[in-house]
N, CA, C and O atoms as a GROMACS GRO file, in nm:
protein
  264
    1UNK      N    1  10.135  13.987  11.930
    1UNK     CA    2  10.033  13.900  11.985
    1UNK      C    3  10.092  13.762  12.011
    1UNK      O    4  10.172  13.712  11.931
    2UNK      N    5  10.055  13.701  12.120
    2UNK     CA    6  10.103  13.568  12.155
    2UNK      C    7  10.006  13.463  12.101
    2UNK      O    8   9.906  13.431  12.165
    3UNK      N    9  10.037  13.410  11.983
    3UNK     CA   10   9.948  13.312  11.920
    3UNK      C   11   9.950  13.178  11.993
    3UNK      O   12   9.856  13.100  11.980
    4UNK      N   13  10.057  13.151  12.069
    4UNK     CA   14  10.061  13.025  12.144
    4UNK      C   15   9.949  13.017  12.246
    4UNK      O   16   9.901  12.907  12.276
    5UNK      N   17   9.905  13.130  12.300
    5UNK     CA   18   9.802  13.131  12.404
    5UNK      C   19   9.671  13.071  12.355
    5UNK      O   20   9.603  13.000  12.430
    6UNK      N   21   9.634  13.098  12.231
    6UNK     CA   22   9.506  13.045  12.182
    6UNK      C   23   9.512  12.895  12.153
    6UNK      O   24   9.408  12.831  12.136
    7UNK      N   25   9.631  12.839  12.147
    7UNK     CA   26   9.650  12.696  12.121
    7UNK      C   27   9.710  12.627  12.243
    7UNK      O   28   9.772  12.522  12.230
    8UNK      N   29   9.691  12.683  12.360
    8UNK     CA   30   9.758  12.634  12.481
    8UNK      C   31   9.734  12.485  12.506
    8UNK      O   32   9.829  12.413  12.536
    9UNK      N   33   9.612  12.439  12.496
    9UNK     CA   34   9.580  12.298  12.523
    9UNK      C   35   9.648  12.205  12.421
    9UNK      O   36   9.706  12.103  12.459
   10UNK      N   37   9.641  12.241  12.295
   10UNK     CA   38   9.700  12.158  12.190
   10UNK      C   39   9.852  12.154  12.200
   10UNK      O   40   9.913  12.049  12.186
   11UNK      N   41   9.913  12.270  12.226
   11UNK     CA   42  10.058  12.276  12.238
   11UNK      C   43  10.107  12.202  12.362
   11UNK      O   44  10.213  12.140  12.360
   12UNK      N   45  10.030  12.208  12.469
   12UNK     CA   46  10.065  12.134  12.590
   12UNK      C   47  10.064  11.983  12.561
   12UNK      O   48  10.152  11.911  12.608
   13UNK      N   49   9.965  11.937  12.486
   13UNK     CA   50   9.956  11.795  12.452
   13UNK      C   51  10.077  11.752  12.369
   13UNK      O   52  10.137  11.648  12.396
   14UNK      N   53  10.113  11.830  12.268
   14UNK     CA   54  10.230  11.798  12.186
   14UNK      C   55  10.356  11.794  12.273
   14UNK      O   56  10.436  11.701  12.262
   15UNK      N   57  10.373  11.894  12.359
   15UNK     CA   58  10.490  11.898  12.446
   15UNK      C   59  10.496  11.780  12.541
   15UNK      O   60  10.604  11.726  12.566
   16UNK      N   61  10.381  11.739  12.594
   16UNK     CA   62  10.380  11.626  12.688
   16UNK      C   63  10.417  11.496  12.618
   16UNK      O   64  10.478  11.408  12.679
   17UNK      N   65  10.381  11.482  12.491
   17UNK     CA   66  10.420  11.364  12.414
   17UNK      C   67  10.572  11.365  12.390
   17UNK      O   68  10.639  11.264  12.410
   18UNK      N   69  10.624  11.479  12.347
   18UNK     CA   70  10.767  11.490  12.319
   18UNK      C   71  10.851  11.474  12.445
   18UNK      O   72  10.964  11.426  12.438
   19UNK      N   73  10.798  11.516  12.560
   19UNK     CA   74  10.871  11.502  12.686
   19UNK      C   75  10.892  11.356  12.725
   19UNK      O   76  10.979  11.326  12.807
   20UNK      N   77  10.815  11.264  12.667
   20UNK     CA   78  10.828  11.121  12.698
   20UNK      C   79  10.933  11.053  12.611
   20UNK      O   80  10.957  10.933  12.626
   21UNK      N   81  10.995  11.126  12.522
   21UNK     CA   82  11.096  11.070  12.434
   21UNK      C   83  11.235  11.090  12.492
   21UNK      O   84  11.251  11.149  12.599
   22UNK      N   85  11.335  11.041  12.423
   22UNK     CA   86  11.474  11.059  12.464
   22UNK      C   87  11.530  11.194  12.421
   22UNK      O   88  11.645  11.225  12.449
   23UNK      N   89  11.450  11.274  12.353
   23UNK     CA   90  11.495  11.404  12.305
   23UNK      C   91  11.515  11.500  12.422
   23UNK      O   92  11.448  11.490  12.524
   24UNK      N   93  11.607  11.593  12.405
   24UNK     CA   94  11.637  11.693  12.507
   24UNK      C   95  11.570  11.824  12.469
   24UNK      O   96  11.586  11.874  12.358
   25UNK      N   97  11.493  11.878  12.562
   25UNK     CA   98  11.421  12.002  12.538
   25UNK      C   99  11.513  12.122  12.560
   25UNK      O  100  11.582  12.131  12.661
   26UNK      N  101  11.512  12.213  12.464
   26UNK     CA  102  11.590  12.336  12.474
   26UNK      C  103  11.503  12.451  12.424
   26UNK      O  104  11.403  12.428  12.356
   27UNK      N  105  11.539  12.572  12.458
   27UNK     CA  106  11.470  12.689  12.407
   27UNK      C  107  11.562  12.758  12.309
   27UNK      O  108  11.671  12.803  12.345
   28UNK      N  109  11.515  12.767  12.186
   28UNK     CA  110  11.591  12.835  12.080
   28UNK      C  111  11.496  12.925  12.004
   28UNK      O  112  11.384  12.885  11.972
   29UNK      N  113  11.540  13.044  11.975
   29UNK     CA  114  11.459  13.140  11.902
   29UNK      C  115  11.324  13.164  11.968
   29UNK      O  116  11.225  13.193  11.901
   30UNK      N  117  11.319  13.151  12.101
   30UNK     CA  118  11.198  13.174  12.177
   30UNK      C  119  11.097  13.061  12.173
   30UNK      O  120  10.984  13.079  12.216
   31UNK      N  121  11.136  12.945  12.122
   31UNK     CA  122  11.046  12.829  12.111
   31UNK      C  123  11.111  12.706  12.171
   31UNK      O  124  11.234  12.699  12.183
   32UNK      N  125  11.029  12.609  12.207
   32UNK     CA  126  11.080  12.481  12.251
   32UNK      C  127  11.131  12.405  12.129
   32UNK      O  128  11.059  12.390  12.030
   33UNK      N  129  11.253  12.357  12.137
   33UNK     CA  130  11.314  12.276  12.031
   33UNK      C  131  11.367  12.151  12.098
   33UNK      O  132  11.435  12.159  12.200
   34UNK      N  133  11.337  12.036  12.041
   34UNK     CA  134  11.384  11.910  12.096
   34UNK      C  135  11.502  11.863  12.013
   34UNK      O  136  11.497  11.863  11.890
   35UNK      N  137  11.610  11.824  12.083
   35UNK     CA  138  11.734  11.789  12.016
   35UNK      C  139  11.776  11.646  12.051
   35UNK      O  140  11.730  11.588  12.149
   36UNK      N  141  11.864  11.592  11.967
   36UNK     CA  142  11.925  11.463  11.991
   36UNK      C  143  12.070  11.475  11.950
   36UNK      O  144  12.101  11.512  11.836
   37UNK      N  145  12.159  11.444  12.042
   37UNK     CA  146  12.303  11.457  12.018
   37UNK      C  147  12.339  11.597  11.970
   37UNK      O  148  12.425  11.614  11.884
   38UNK      N  149  12.273  11.698  12.027
   38UNK     CA  150  12.303  11.837  11.995
   38UNK      C  151  12.245  11.887  11.864
   38UNK      O  152  12.270  12.001  11.826
   39UNK      N  153  12.167  11.804  11.795
   39UNK     CA  154  12.109  11.845  11.667
   39UNK      C  155  11.959  11.865  11.683
   39UNK      O  156  11.892  11.786  11.749
   40UNK      N  157  11.907  11.971  11.623
   40UNK     CA  158  11.764  11.999  11.628
   40UNK      C  159  11.687  11.887  11.558
   40UNK      O  160  11.723  11.846  11.448
   41UNK      N  161  11.580  11.839  11.623
   41UNK     CA  162  11.498  11.733  11.566
   41UNK      C  163  11.357  11.782  11.536
   41UNK      O  164  11.308  11.766  11.424
   42UNK      N  165  11.291  11.840  11.635
   42UNK     CA  166  11.150  11.877  11.619
   42UNK      C  167  11.119  12.000  11.703
   42UNK      O  168  11.180  12.024  11.807
   43UNK      N  169  11.022  12.077  11.656
   43UNK     CA  170  10.973  12.192  11.729
   43UNK      C  171  10.824  12.210  11.698
   43UNK      O  172  10.770  12.141  11.611
   44UNK      N  173  10.760  12.300  11.768
   44UNK     CA  174  10.618  12.325  11.746
   44UNK      C  175  10.583  12.465  11.793
   44UNK      O  176  10.659  12.526  11.868
   45UNK      N  177  10.470  12.516  11.749
   45UNK     CA  178  10.429  12.648  11.792
   45UNK      C  179  10.294  12.686  11.737
   45UNK      O  180  10.240  12.620  11.648
   46UNK      N  181  10.240  12.794  11.790
   46UNK     CA  182  10.111  12.843  11.747
   46UNK      C  183  10.124  12.961  11.654
   46UNK      O  184  10.215  13.043  11.667
   47UNK      N  185  10.032  12.969  11.561
   47UNK     CA  186  10.026  13.079  11.466
   47UNK      C  187   9.884  13.137  11.469
   47UNK      O  188   9.801  13.091  11.548
   48UNK      N  189   9.856  13.233  11.387
   48UNK     CA  190   9.728  13.302  11.392
   48UNK      C  191   9.610  13.207  11.372
   48UNK      O  192   9.516  13.209  11.451
   49UNK      N  193   9.616  13.123  11.270
   49UNK     CA  194   9.502  13.038  11.237
   49UNK      C  195   9.528  12.889  11.256
   49UNK      O  196   9.440  12.808  11.226
   50UNK      N  197   9.643  12.852  11.304
   50UNK     CA  198   9.676  12.710  11.319
   50UNK      C  199   9.795  12.695  11.413
   50UNK      O  200   9.865  12.791  11.445
   51UNK      N  201   9.818  12.572  11.457
   51UNK     CA  202   9.941  12.539  11.528
   51UNK      C  203  10.010  12.432  11.445
   51UNK      O  204   9.946  12.363  11.366
   52UNK      N  205  10.141  12.419  11.463
   52UNK     CA  206  10.216  12.329  11.377
   52UNK      C  207  10.326  12.257  11.454
   52UNK      O  208  10.373  12.304  11.558
   53UNK      N  209  10.364  12.143  11.402
   53UNK     CA  210  10.480  12.070  11.449
   53UNK      C  211  10.567  12.048  11.325
   53UNK      O  212  10.517  12.012  11.219
   54UNK      N  213  10.698  12.070  11.340
   54UNK     CA  214  10.784  12.053  11.224
   54UNK      C  215  10.912  11.982  11.264
   54UNK      O  216  10.958  11.990  11.378
   55UNK      N  217  10.968  11.912  11.167
   55UNK     CA  218  11.089  11.836  11.186
   55UNK      C  219  11.202  11.902  11.109
   55UNK      O  220  11.187  11.938  10.992
   56UNK      N  221  11.315  11.918  11.175
   56UNK     CA  222  11.434  11.970  11.109
   56UNK      C  223  11.498  11.854  11.033
   56UNK      O  224  11.518  11.746  11.090
   57UNK      N  225  11.529  11.875  10.908
   57UNK     CA  226  11.592  11.770  10.827
   57UNK      C  227  11.509  11.642  10.824
   57UNK      O  228  11.564  11.532  10.824
   58UNK      N  229  11.378  11.657  10.820
   58UNK     CA  230  11.288  11.542  10.818
   58UNK      C  231  11.310  11.451  10.699
   58UNK      O  232  11.277  11.332  10.705
   59UNK      N  233  11.364  11.503  10.593
   59UNK     CA  234  11.389  11.423  10.474
   59UNK      C  235  11.485  11.309  10.504
   59UNK      O  236  11.486  11.208  10.433
   60UNK      N  237  11.567  11.322  10.608
   60UNK     CA  238  11.663  11.219  10.643
   60UNK      C  239  11.609  11.116  10.743
   60UNK      O  240  11.680  11.023  10.781
   61UNK      N  241  11.483  11.132  10.785
   61UNK     CA  242  11.424  11.040  10.882
   61UNK      C  243  11.384  10.912  10.811
   61UNK      O  244  11.339  10.914  10.696
   62UNK      N  245  11.401  10.799  10.880
   62UNK     CA  246  11.359  10.669  10.829
   62UNK      C  247  11.227  10.629  10.893
   62UNK      O  248  11.207  10.648  11.013
   63UNK      N  249  11.137  10.573  10.814
   63UNK     CA  250  11.009  10.523  10.866
   63UNK      C  251  11.004  10.374  10.834
   63UNK      O  252  10.952  10.333  10.730
   64UNK      N  253  11.058  10.295  10.925
   64UNK     CA  254  11.063  10.151  10.899
   64UNK      C  255  10.924  10.086  10.896
   64UNK      O  256  10.910   9.974  10.848
   65UNK      N  257  10.822  10.156  10.948
   65UNK     CA  258  10.686  10.101  10.948
   65UNK      C  259  10.603  10.150  10.829
   65UNK      O  260  10.488  10.109  10.810
   66UNK      N  261  10.663  10.240  10.748
   66UNK     CA  262  10.597  10.296  10.630
   66UNK      C  263  10.466  10.361  10.666
   66UNK      O  264  10.397  10.414  10.579
   0.00000   0.00000   0.00000
């Protein structure tokens, strides 16, 4: 089953926001993955009961605005 279809509007919104960044969009493992300098940064997708956005190595991200 294609769970992305039921979250089409929400996933489109997330993708349109990420498309405005300096990140490069690639397709890996059948999903959109946004990269920077060849390293995976963020991805998103739909599941049965929810959709999600996740960061690769998010623990290393700095939030200067807290």
